[in-house]
C-alpha positions in Angstrom: 0.1 -0.1 -0.1 1.0 3.6 -0.9 1.7 5.6 2.5 -0.3 8.6 1.9 1.1 11.9 2.7 0.4 13.5 6.3 -1.2 10.0 7.2 0.6 10.0 10.6 1.3 13.7 10.8 -2.8 14.1 10.7 -3.5 11.4 13.5 -0.8 13.2 15.4 -1.9 16.3 15.4 -5.4 15.6 16.2 -4.2 13.6 19.0 -1.9 16.4 20.3 -5.0 18.6 20.2 -7.2 16.5 22.2 -4.3 15.8 24.2 -3.6 20.1 24.7 -7.1 20.4 25.2 -7.7 18.0 28.3 -4.5 19.5 30.0 -5.2 22.9 29.8 -8.5 22.2 31.0 -7.7 19.6 33.6 -4.3 22.3 35.0 -7.0 25.7 34.8 -9.7 23.8 36.4 -8.0 21.2 39.0 -4.4 21.7 39.7 -4.6 25.5 40.4 -5.8 25.8 44.1 -7.5 22.6 44.8 -6.8 23.1 48.3 -10.1 25.0 50.8 -9.4 27.4 52.9 -8.6 26.4 56.7 -10.9 28.1 59.9 -9.0 30.6 61.6 -7.4 29.0 64.9 -9.8 29.9 67.7 -7.0 30.7 69.7 -5.2 32.6 67.6 -5.1 36.4 67.9 -7.7 37.8 65.0 -6.3 40.8 63.7 -9.0 42.2 61.5 -11.3 41.7 64.2 -13.7 45.2 64.4 -12.4 46.6 60.8 -13.9 47.6 58.5 -14.0 44.9 55.2 -12.1 46.9 52.8 -8.3 46.3 52.7 -5.4 47.6 51.1 -2.1 46.0 51.7 1.1 47.5 53.5 4.4 46.0 55.0 2.9 42.5 54.9 -0.5 44.0 56.6 -3.8 44.2 55.7 -5.1 48.7 55.9 -8.4 48.9 56.4 -10.0 51.6 54.2 -12.9 53.4 56.0 -15.5 54.4 53.8 -16.8 58.2 53.7 -19.7 58.6 56.3 -23.6 58.0 55.3 -25.9 54.7 55.5 -25.1 52.9 52.9 -25.2 49.2 52.0 -22.9 47.5 49.2 -24.8 44.0 47.9 -22.6 41.5 46.9 -22.6 38.1 45.6 -20.4 35.5 45.2 -19.6 32.1 43.3 -21.2 33.0 40.1 -22.4 33.4 37.4 -25.0 30.9 37.2 -27.0 30.2 34.1 -30.2 30.0 36.3 -29.6 32.0 39.3 -27.8 34.9 37.9 -30.2 36.1 36.0 -33.1 35.6 38.2 -31.1 38.0 40.8 -29.7 40.4 38.2 -33.9 41.2 37.9 -34.9 41.9 40.9 -31.9 44.1 41.1 -32.7 45.9 37.8 -37.0 46.7 38.8 -35.3 48.0 42.3 -32.7 50.2 40.1 -30.2 48.7 43.0 -26.8 48.2 41.7 -24.2 45.7 43.3 -20.9 43.9 42.9 -20.8 40.5 41.5 -17.4 38.1 42.7 -17.4 36.0 39.8 -15.4 32.7 39.2 -13.2 33.0 36.4 -13.9 29.5 35.0 -17.7 30.5 35.2 -17.1 33.6 33.6 -15.7 32.0 30.8 -18.3 29.8 30.4 -21.1 32.3 30.8 -19.9 35.5 28.7 -22.9 36.4 28.2 -23.9 37.0 31.9 -21.0 39.0 32.4 -22.3 41.1 29.8 -25.4 41.7 31.1 -24.3 42.2 34.9 -22.1 45.0 33.0 -25.1 46.6 31.0 -26.9 47.0 34.0 -24.5 49.1 35.9 -23.0 46.7 38.0 -19.5 46.1 39.4 -17.1 43.0 39.3 -14.8 41.4 41.4 -12.2 38.5 41.7 -13.4 35.5 43.1 -10.6 33.3 42.1 -10.9 30.9 39.0 -11.7 28.3 40.3 -13.0 29.0 43.9 -9.9 28.3 45.5 -8.1 29.0 48.6 -6.3 32.1 48.7 -4.1 32.0 51.9 -2.3 28.5 51.2 -0.5 26.9 49.0 2.0 27.8 46.5 2.2 31.8 45.8 2.4 31.1 42.3 -0.8 28.9 41.9 -2.7 31.3 43.7 -1.4 34.5 41.4 -2.5 32.6 38.5 -5.8 32.3 40.2 -6.0 36.3 40.2 -4.4 36.3 37.2 -6.4 33.8 35.1 -10.1 35.7 36.3 -8.4 38.8 35.2 -7.7 37.8 31.7 -10.9 36.2 31.2 -13.0 39.3 32.4 -10.4 42.0 30.1 -11.2 39.5 27.5 -15.6 40.3 28.0 -15.7 43.5 29.0 -12.4 45.2 28.5 -11.6 46.0 32.0 -10.1 44.4 34.8 -11.5 43.7 38.5 -9.0 45.0 41.1 -11.9 44.3 43.8 -10.7 40.5 45.3 -12.5 38.3 47.7 -10.9 35.3 48.7 -13.0 32.0 49.2 -13.7 31.1 52.5 -12.9 33.4 54.0 -16.0 36.1 54.7 -15.8 38.6 57.5 -12.7 40.2 59.2 -13.2 37.9 62.0 -12.6 35.1 60.1 -8.3 35.6 59.6 -6.0 34.9 61.7 -2.2 36.0 61.7 -0.9 33.6 58.9 -3.9 33.9 56.3 -3.5 38.0 56.9 0.3 37.6 55.8 -0.5 35.4 52.8 -3.6 37.6 51.6 -1.8 41.4 52.4 1.7 39.4 49.8 -1.2 38.4 47.3 -2.9 41.6 47.2 0.5 43.9 47.1 -0.6 47.1 45.4 -2.5 45.5 42.5 -5.7 44.9 44.5 -8.2 45.6 47.2 -9.3 42.4 49.5 -12.8 43.1 50.5 -14.5 40.7 53.1 -18.1 41.4 54.5 -19.9 43.0 57.4 -22.7 40.6 57.0 -22.4 36.7 56.3 -25.8 35.8 54.6 -25.3 32.8 53.1 -27.7 30.6 55.2 -30.7 32.4 55.1 -32.7 29.1 55.3 -31.1 29.4 59.1 -30.9 32.7 59.8 -34.2 34.4 57.5 -34.6 37.9 56.1 -35.7 39.7 59.5 -33.0 38.5 61.5 -30.1 39.8 58.4 -32.1 43.2 58.0 -31.2 43.3 62.0 -27.7 42.4 61.8 -27.3 45.3 58.7 -28.9 47.5 60.8 -28.2 48.0 64.1 -28.9 51.3 65.9 -26.4 54.1 65.0 -24.6 52.1 62.1 -23.5 53.4 58.9 -24.3 50.1 56.7 -21.6 47.6 55.5 -21.8 44.8 52.9 -23.4 42.6 52.6 -22.8 38.8 51.1 -25.1 36.9 49.5 -24.7 34.0 47.1 -25.6 33.4 43.1 -23.9 30.4 42.2 -22.5 27.4 44.1 -25.9 25.2 44.8 -29.7 26.4 45.0 -30.3 29.6 45.0 -33.8 29.8 45.6 -34.1 31.2 49.1 -31.2 33.9 48.0 -33.3 35.3 45.1 -36.6 35.5 47.6 -34.8 37.0 50.1 -32.7 40.1 48.1 -36.2 40.6 46.7 -37.6 41.2 50.6 -34.0 43.1 51.8 -34.1 45.4 49.6 -37.5 47.7 51.0 -36.6 46.8 54.3 -33.3 47.8 54.5 -34.3 51.4 52.3 -37.1 51.6 54.6 -34.6 52.1 57.7 -32.8 55.0 55.5 -30.2 53.0 53.9 -29.2 53.6 50.4 -27.8 51.0 48.1 -24.5 51.9 46.2 -21.4 50.4 44.3 -18.7 48.7 46.2 -16.1 51.2 44.9 -18.9 54.0 46.5 -18.5 52.8 49.8 -14.8 52.2 49.6 -14.5 56.0 48.5 -12.9 54.7 44.9 -13.3 55.6 41.6 -14.2 53.3 38.7 -10.9 54.0 37.0 -9.0 52.4 40.0 -11.4 49.4 41.0 -11.9 48.4 37.3 -9.1 50.2 35.1 -9.5 49.7 30.8 -7.8 47.0 29.5 -5.3 47.9 26.4 -6.4 46.0 23.4 -3.5 43.9 23.1 -4.8 43.0 26.9 -8.7 42.9 25.5 -7.8 40.3 23.0 -5.4 38.3 24.6 -8.2 37.8 26.8 -10.7 36.6 24.1 -8.0 34.3 23.0 -7.9 33.2 26.8 -11.4 32.9 27.5 -12.8 31.6 23.9 -9.7 28.7 25.1 -11.5 28.1 28.5 -15.5 27.9 26.6 -13.7 25.5 24.0 -11.7 23.6 26.2 -14.6 22.8 28.9 -17.0 22.5 25.6 -14.7 19.4 24.2 -14.8 18.5 28.0 -18.4 18.1 28.1 -18.5 16.1 24.7 -15.8 13.6 25.5 -18.1 13.3 28.4 -21.1 12.6 26.1 -19.0 10.1 23.9 -17.5 8.5 26.6 -20.7 8.0 28.5 -22.4 7.0 25.3 -19.3 4.5 24.4 -20.1 3.0 28.0 -24.3 2.8 27.4 -22.9 1.0 24.3 -20.4 -1.4 25.7 -22.7 -2.5 28.4 -25.9 -3.1 26.1 -23.1 -5.4 23.3 -22.4 -7.1 26.8 -25.5 -8.1 27.8 -27.2 -8.7 24.5 -24.1 -10.8 23.0 -24.3 -12.9 26.9 -28.2 -13.5 26.4 -28.1 -14.2 22.7 -24.9 -16.0 22.6 -26.4 -18.9 25.5 -29.8 -18.6 23.3 -27.8 -20.0 20.5 -26.2 -22.6 22.7 -29.0 -24.2 23.9 -31.2 -23.9 20.3 -28.1 -25.6 18.4 -27.6 -28.8 21.1 -31.2 -28.9 20.6 -31.4 -29.2 16.8 -28.0 -31.4 16.7 -29.7 -34.0 18.8 -32.6 -34.4 16.7 -31.0 -33.5 12.9 -30.0 -36.6 10.5 -26.7 -36.8 9.5 -26.5 -34.8 6.0 -23.4 -36.0 3.7 -23.5 -34.0 0.5 -20.8 -34.4 -1.7 -18.5 -31.7 -0.6 -15.1 -29.9 -2.6 -12.4 -28.2 -0.3 -10.8 -25.4 -2.4 -7.7 -24.0 -1.2 -6.3 -20.9 -2.4 -2.4 -21.4 -2.4 0.2 -18.9 -2.6 4.0 -19.6 -1.6 2.3 -21.6 1.3 5.1 -24.2 1.4 5.8 -24.3 5.3 2.4 -25.9 5.9 0.9 -26.4 2.8 1.7 -30.2 3.2 -0.5 -30.5 7.0 -3.2 -28.3 5.9 -3.6 -30.7 2.6 -3.2 -33.7 4.9 -5.7 -32.5 7.9 -8.3 -31.5 4.8 -7.8 -35.0 2.5 -8.2 -37.2 6.0 -10.9 -37.0 7.9 -13.9 -39.2 7.9 -16.1 -37.5 5.7 -17.0 -40.4 2.8 -17.7 -37.9 -0.4 -14.9 -35.8 -0.1 -12.5 -33.9 -2.9 -9.5 -31.0 -2.2 -8.9 -28.7 -4.9 -5.5 -26.8 -3.9 -5.6 -23.8 -6.7 -2.0 -23.0 -6.5 -2.2 -18.9 -7.2 1.1 -18.5 -9.1 3.5 -19.2 -6.3 7.4 -18.2 -6.3 8.5 -20.7 -3.7 7.6 -25.1 -4.0 4.0 -25.2 -2.9 2.5 -26.7 -5.9 5.8 -29.2 -6.4 4.5 -30.0 -2.4 1.2 -31.0 -2.8 1.5 -32.6 -6.4 4.3 -35.1 -4.6 1.7 -35.8 -1.7 0.2 -38.5 -4.1 -3.1 -38.4 -2.0 -6.5 -39.9 -4.5 -8.3 -37.3 -3.5 -6.3 -34.2 -3.9 -5.9 -32.1 -7.2 -3.7 -29.6 -7.7 -4.8 -26.6 -10.1 -2.2 -24.6 -10.9 -2.9 -20.6 -12.4 -0.8 -17.4 -12.9 -1.1 -15.0 -10.1 -4.5 -13.1 -9.9 -5.1 -13.0 -6.0 -6.9 -15.3 -3.4 -11.0 -14.7 -5.0 -9.7 -15.3 -8.3 -8.3 -18.2 -7.1 -11.8 -19.2 -5.1 -13.5 -19.2 -8.4 -11.1 -21.2 -10.0 -11.8 -23.7 -7.6 -15.3 -23.3 -8.0 -15.3 -23.8 -11.8 -13.0 -26.8 -11.2 -15.9 -28.9 -9.6 -19.1 -29.9 -9.6 -20.2 -30.5 -5.9 -22.9 -29.3 -4.8 -21.0 -28.0 -1.9 -18.5 -26.2 -1.2 -15.7 -25.7 1.6 -13.7 -22.9 1.4 -10.1 -22.8 3.3 -7.2 -20.9 4.1 -3.6 -22.6 3.1 -2.3 -22.7 7.1 -5.5 -24.1 8.1 -5.7 -27.5 10.1 -9.0 -29.9 10.8 -9.8 -31.9 12.8 -11.2 -35.2 11.3 -14.8 -34.3 12.0 -14.6 -30.7 11.1 -16.5 -31.3 7.6 -19.1 -33.4 8.9 -20.0 -31.1 11.6 -19.8 -28.1 9.3 -22.0 -29.5 6.7 -24.4 -30.5 8.9 -26.6 -27.2 9.1 -26.9 -27.5 5.1 -29.6 -30.1 5.6 -31.9 -27.3 5.9 -32.5 -25.4 2.8 -32.8 -22.3 4.3 -29.2 -21.8 4.9 -26.5 -20.8 2.0 -23.7 -20.9 3.9 -22.2 -21.8 7.3 -19.1 -20.5 9.6 -17.0 -22.5 11.6 -15.1 -21.8 14.8 -11.8 -20.6 14.0 -9.1 -21.3 16.9 -5.4 -20.0 16.9 -3.1 -22.9 16.9 -0.4 -20.8 17.5 -1.0 -19.6 20.9 2.0 -20.3 23.1 3.3 -16.2 23.1 1.6 -13.7 24.9 1.1 -12.5 21.2 -0.7 -15.5 20.5 -2.6 -15.3 23.6 -4.4 -12.3 23.0 -5.7 -13.3 19.3 -6.5 -16.9 21.0 -8.7 -14.2 23.4 -9.4 -12.1 20.8 -11.1 -14.9 18.7 -12.9 -17.0 21.2 -14.3 -13.5 23.2 -14.9 -11.8 20.2 -15.1 -13.7 16.8 -17.2 -16.2 18.2 -19.4 -14.9 20.8 -19.9 -12.4 17.9 -20.8 -15.4 15.5 -23.4 -17.0 17.7 -25.1 -13.5 18.5 -25.7 -12.8 14.6 -26.7 -15.9 13.7 -29.8 -15.6 16.6 -30.5 -12.7 14.9 -29.8 -13.3 11.0 -27.4 -11.3 9.9 -24.2 -13.2 10.1 -21.8 -10.7 8.0 -18.5 -12.7 7.5 -17.8 -16.6 7.3 -14.1 -16.5 7.8 -12.0 -17.2 4.7 -10.1 -20.0 7.3 -13.6 -22.1 7.2 -16.8 -22.1 5.8 -19.2 -23.7 3.6 -21.4 -22.5 0.9 -24.1 -24.1 -1.3 -23.1 -23.6 -5.1 -26.3 -22.7 -6.0 -25.9 -19.9 -3.7 -22.9 -18.8 -4.9 -23.9 -19.0 -8.3 -26.6 -16.2 -7.1 -24.4 -14.0 -6.0 -21.3 -14.2 -9.2 -18.9 -16.4 -6.9 -16.1 -14.8 -5.0 -15.8 -10.8 -5.2 -12.8 -10.2 -5.5 -13.3 -6.1 -5.8 -12.5 -5.7 -1.8 -10.2 -6.5 0.6 -12.5 -8.4 2.5 -13.7 -11.0 0.2 -14.9 -12.6 3.1 -17.6 -10.4 4.4 -18.6 -9.5 0.6 -19.4 -12.5 -0.3 -21.3 -13.2 3.1 -22.9 -10.0 2.6 -24.0 -10.5 -0.2 -25.2 -14.3 0.6 -27.1 -12.4 3.1 -28.7 -10.1 1.1 -30.4 -13.1 -0.8 -32.6 -14.2 1.9 -30.4 -17.1 2.6 -29.4 -17.5 6.0 -25.6 -18.6 7.0 -24.9 -19.7 10.7 -22.5 -20.7 12.9 -21.0 -24.6 13.0 -19.4 -23.7 16.9 -18.1 -27.5 16.9 -16.3 -27.4 13.4 -12.9 -26.5 14.6 -10.5 -25.5 12.4 -7.2 -24.0 13.8 -5.5 -21.1 12.0 -1.5 -20.1 12.1 -2.3 -16.7 14.0 0.4 -13.8 13.0 3.5 -14.2 15.4 4.9 -10.7 14.9 3.6 -6.8 15.3 4.0 -6.4 11.8 2.6 -9.0 10.4 -0.8 -8.7 12.7 -0.7 -4.7 11.8 -0.6 -6.1 7.7 -3.2 -8.6 8.3 -5.3 -6.0 10.4 -5.5 -3.1 8.3 -6.4 -6.0 5.7 -9.5 -6.8 7.5 -10.2 -3.1 8.9 -9.7 -1.7 5.1 -11.9 -4.8 3.4 -14.9 -4.4 5.9 -15.3 -0.7 5.3 -14.9 -1.4 1.5 -17.3 -4.5 2.0 -20.0 -2.0 4.2 -19.8 0.8 1.7 -20.2 -1.5 -1.5 -23.7 -2.8 0.4 -24.8 0.6 1.8 -27.7 0.0 -0.4 -29.1 -2.3 2.1 -29.5 0.8 4.7 -32.4 1.7 2.3 -33.7 -0.9 0.5 -37.2 -1.8 0.5 -36.5 -4.8 -1.1 -37.7 -7.4 2.0 -34.6 -9.5 1.7 -32.1 -7.0 2.4 -33.4 -6.1 5.6 -31.7 -8.2 8.0 -28.4 -7.0 6.4 -29.7 -3.3 5.9 -31.6 -3.1 9.5 -28.9 -5.3 11.6 -25.7 -6.3 10.5 -24.3 -3.0 8.6 -25.2 -0.6 11.6 -24.1 -2.7 14.3 -20.5 -3.4 12.1 -20.5 0.4 11.1 -21.3 1.3 15.4 -19.3 -1.6 17.1 -16.2 -2.2 14.5 -15.6 1.1 12.6 -16.8 4.1 14.9 -16.2 2.7 18.2 -13.1 1.7 18.0 -12.2 5.3 16.1 -13.7 7.2 19.3 -12.5 4.3 21.9 -8.8 6.2 22.3 -10.3 8.9 24.2 -11.2 6.3 26.7 -7.5 5.9 27.6 -6.8 9.5 27.5 -9.6 10.5 29.7 -8.5 8.0 32.2 -4.9 9.5 32.0 -6.8 12.5 32.3 -8.8 11.6 35.6 -6.0 9.5 37.2 -3.7 13.2 37.1 -6.3 16.1 37.4 -9.8 14.4 39.7 -9.7 11.2 41.9 -7.8 8.0 41.0 -9.4 5.9 43.3 -12.7 6.9 41.1 -10.8 5.9 37.8 -9.0 2.8 38.7 -12.6 1.8 40.2 -13.8 2.3 36.7 -11.2 0.9 35.2 -11.3 -2.5 37.6 -15.0 -2.4 36.7 -14.3 -2.7 32.9 -11.9 -5.3 33.0 -14.1 -7.4 35.7 -17.0 -7.6 32.5 -14.7 -8.0 30.3 -13.3 -11.2 32.3 -16.9 -12.1 33.2 -17.3 -12.0 29.0 -14.3 -14.4 28.6 -14.7 -17.0 31.0 -18.2 -17.1 29.3 -16.7 -17.4 26.2 -14.3 -19.9 26.7 -16.3 -21.8 29.0 -18.9 -22.9 25.4 -15.7 -23.1 23.3 -14.7 -26.0 25.7 -11.3 -23.8 26.5 -9.0 -23.6 29.6 -9.1 -20.8 31.5 -5.2 -20.3 31.8 -4.4 -17.6 29.4 -6.6 -15.3 30.8 -4.4 -14.1 32.9 -3.1 -12.3 29.6 -6.1 -10.2 29.2 -5.3 -7.3 31.4 -2.3 -6.8 29.9 -4.2 -7.1 26.9 -5.9 -3.4 27.1 -2.5 -1.8 27.0 -1.1 -2.7 24.5 -2.9 -4.6 22.1 -6.2 -2.6 22.1 -4.5 0.1 21.3 -2.6 -1.4 18.1 -6.3 -2.0 16.8 -7.1 1.1 17.9 -4.4 2.4 15.7 -5.1 -0.2 13.3 -9.0 1.3 12.8 -7.5 4.9 12.7 -5.3 4.5 9.9 -7.7 2.2 7.5 -10.4 5.1 8.3 -8.4 7.9 7.2 -6.5 5.8 3.8 -10.4 5.0 2.8 -11.1 8.6 2.9 -8.3 9.3 1.1 -9.3 6.8 -1.4 -5.9 5.1 -0.8 -5.6 2.1 -3.3 -4.4 -1.5 -1.5 -3.6 -4.5 -2.2 -3.6 -8.2 -1.2 -0.5 -8.9 0.9 1.0 -12.5 1.5 1.3 -13.3 5.8 4.6 -14.8 6.3 4.0 -18.4 7.8 6.5 -20.2 10.7 4.3 -23.5 10.3 3.4 -23.2 14.4 -0.1 -23.7 14.5 -1.3 -27.1 16.1 -4.7 -28.6 16.8 -5.1 -28.3 20.6 -7.6 -30.9 22.2 -10.5 -28.9 23.9 -10.8 -29.2 27.3 -12.6 -27.7 30.0 -11.3 -27.0 33.3 -12.7 -28.0 36.7 
């Protein structure tokens, strides 16, 4: 195959974008300032006790700014903007013509810039409540500075102005700050910010009520102060009701509502300086980046939930239908008479000298009474043809032709025989003595047009062989049981399959215009209305690829060919022909979803898992991974029991998730990119080692 320009660069670029988004969102929302503010010590001095709640920094201490005289109240709101509660609170304030100051969380402001613009249009002031509602008196100082600077950048990008008022989360009133916290807050404030606490914390409306808040905010002789409320961080319905009641009560006591800057005696130019055009553009870029990061994370979350639901649904469907298939097959097998039609086994062979003798002897030496083996040498450059000719077996015939590909060789074999039943096998396949007898038995039913056998991995001693063995048993063979129950089998494997001649004639023989001629042929047979079934007791032992390179080449061909076959038969999706319904409504959607789309997006699971381990709760991530593996293990154990296989190889199943699964994802992705680019690919012969052997079935106790 020609390697298309930019093939892997495109994949690497897409992967880099995803990684950057995850890292950016993780750092911005989880890493910077993740600690809660500690409570002030009950035994330590509270240096800010009794001070007015607006402070500037001087010499490592917070100095209170004395407000001008007058009975004034500044309403402030923390933890927003919230798309549900902020508009409701703003509507109450707008109707009452009351200005307020909203201390916003930067990440929330970036997600809801329209709410920030609404507040500014209504004449409200903005304050800085950190980027992720994080502590400002504990943790590395650079992280705490980033908390304020990221929020500043966000507000500059939305409004064109900075916000110099800062309220530290978890420190509501001056008496909640101890000396150590004061030093840290003063060092952080510097000459850039004004630290704002509150005279009256009205956080718990349900406990204290509006009347108590009014009394606290306006005792006899008071000149007013700062009332702290919340417009985000939970259910704020009580806050909306309380603000509606609080405003007229305080006005009735002679208080005037003012912005925080007026209460502090500061100008807007000091508390909300204008950002330069360059700073405004940088803020817009940052704000947009935060929005995209949250959007992508939301999309990733939805995709992961969908993947989880699909995987769970498939597991339930697979186990349920596989159980039904096994029970019904046993009932039919017990009652069915023996069916022994004339059979020809067709073996397409190209450079198969290593295993062709063993394969042909196993095919010709079984217990089937009326059997012929036709080996079609497809222009081999080694000794394949000479080995077959030298076997001297009476029921084996050699046909030579110029190299034309596997489909051409199979069609040549079909033309060389008049048998009613044709069995197609690969040149490295080993049959058990009764395999053909069991394979053709279902064809006693005239409604059945083809039978898939049970392909087994014969070289499973190495780790790669074990992984493929697990995949064949818990994947391919369980799938075939499910497909038979749904009557929509999409693939009779090239390693072992039996076909009626009249059905092959009806579809024009073996198609040669896709790389997955077995899938293409099976879909064509299904569209004729003929059933395709699975004979689990008809076992064929094949040599699986023994190197990563060979495995990649094989799976690329399978994946690319499957896409070709799905595209070729896409008409079944919209066809009104009743014979197309099973393929068009069941097989093709399932193949699109689980063999193409799901593997393409599945790498997001691994990236999101790394994101969770680094930035969120690793215990939850490990628990989810353990649950996923437990489900996989349960499916594998069930599949191994059905196939009468020992369970020992399943120790390699968890390791399969780290290497083998990722390799399969990359194969699917490469195949998809190749298909979209219109790349042409030809048949590639895989090197053989002759390591495949027949393993006697045995069930572990």
